[in-house]
C-alpha positions in Angstrom: 10.3 0.1 20.4 11.1 3.1 19.0 13.1 3.1 15.8 17.0 3.9 16.1 16.7 7.3 14.1 13.7 9.1 16.7 11.1 7.9 13.8 9.2 5.9 12.1 8.5 5.6 8.0 5.0 6.2 8.7 5.6 9.0 11.2 8.1 10.7 8.6 5.7 10.3 5.5 2.4 12.4 7.9 5.5 14.9 9.5 6.3 16.0 5.5 2.3 15.8 4.5 1.8 17.9 7.2 4.5 20.9 6.3 3.1 20.4 2.7 -0.4 21.5 3.8 -1.9 18.2 3.8 -2.7 17.3 7.9 -2.5 13.8 8.6 -2.7 12.9 12.4 -2.4 9.5 12.8 -1.3 8.2 16.3 -0.1 4.8 15.2 0.6 2.7 12.1 -2.2 0.6 13.1 -4.6 3.2 12.2 -3.2 3.7 8.7 -3.6 -0.1 8.2 -7.5 0.2 9.1 -7.8 3.2 6.6 -6.2 1.2 3.6 -8.4 -1.8 4.5 -11.5 0.1 4.8 -10.6 1.9 1.3 -9.3 -1.2 -0.3 -10.9 -3.8 -1.2 -8.4 -6.7 -1.2 -7.0 -5.4 2.0 -10.4 -5.5 4.1 -9.6 -8.1 6.2 -5.9 -6.7 7.1 -5.6 -5.4 10.6 -2.8 -4.9 13.0 -4.5 -7.7 15.0 -4.5 -10.2 12.6 -1.5 -10.2 11.4 -0.1 -10.8 14.9 -2.8 -13.4 15.1 -1.7 -15.1 12.0 1.9 -14.0 11.7 1.6 -12.7 8.0 -1.1 -12.3 5.6 -0.8 -12.8 1.8 -3.8 -10.2 -0.2 -5.8 -10.7 -1.2 -7.6 -10.8 2.5 -11.0 -10.1 2.5 -14.6 -11.7 3.6 -14.3 -14.5 0.7 -10.6 -15.5 2.4 -10.7 -14.0 5.9 -6.9 -15.6 6.7 -5.3 -14.1 3.2 -4.8 -16.3 0.3 -1.6 -18.5 -0.4 -1.1 -17.1 -4.1 -1.8 -13.9 -5.0 -2.5 -14.2 -8.9 -4.5 -17.2 -10.1 -5.8 -17.3 -13.5 -5.7 -13.3 -14.0 -4.7 -10.3 -12.2 -7.3 -9.0 -9.5 -7.1 -5.3 -11.2 -5.2 -3.9 -14.2 -5.3 -7.6 -16.3 -1.8 -7.2 -16.9 0.1 -4.7 -18.5 2.8 -5.3 -21.1 6.1 -3.4 -20.8 8.5 -2.2 -23.1 12.0 -0.2 -22.9 10.2 2.0 -25.4 7.2 3.3 -23.0 9.9 4.6 -20.7 11.3 6.6 -23.7 7.9 7.6 -24.4 7.4 8.5 -21.0 10.8 10.7 -20.7 9.7 12.5 -24.4 6.4 13.5 -22.6 7.7 14.4 -19.5 10.4 16.5 -21.4 7.5 18.3 -23.6 6.1 19.4 -20.4 9.2 21.3 -19.7 
């Protein structure tokens, strides 16, 4: 089914990317998912076919968990190991950005 506005989100992103000089030539959203699965270990086992088969997949989905996992983070974060956030971090980032301009 075509989106009511004429283009799916992925198609709009592709049109903008091409207009900005970064060529993309996907023919279907499943091709994007295949690329994500190929490049991102936590999504290695995800595909449109598998989503159709299972109905939903919670990542990570890989060789160790081919049907996904019921809980994303158990014991520790998969990557990054978590970052503490504070409002001061936003102020610092904003100040840094202002000094660039």
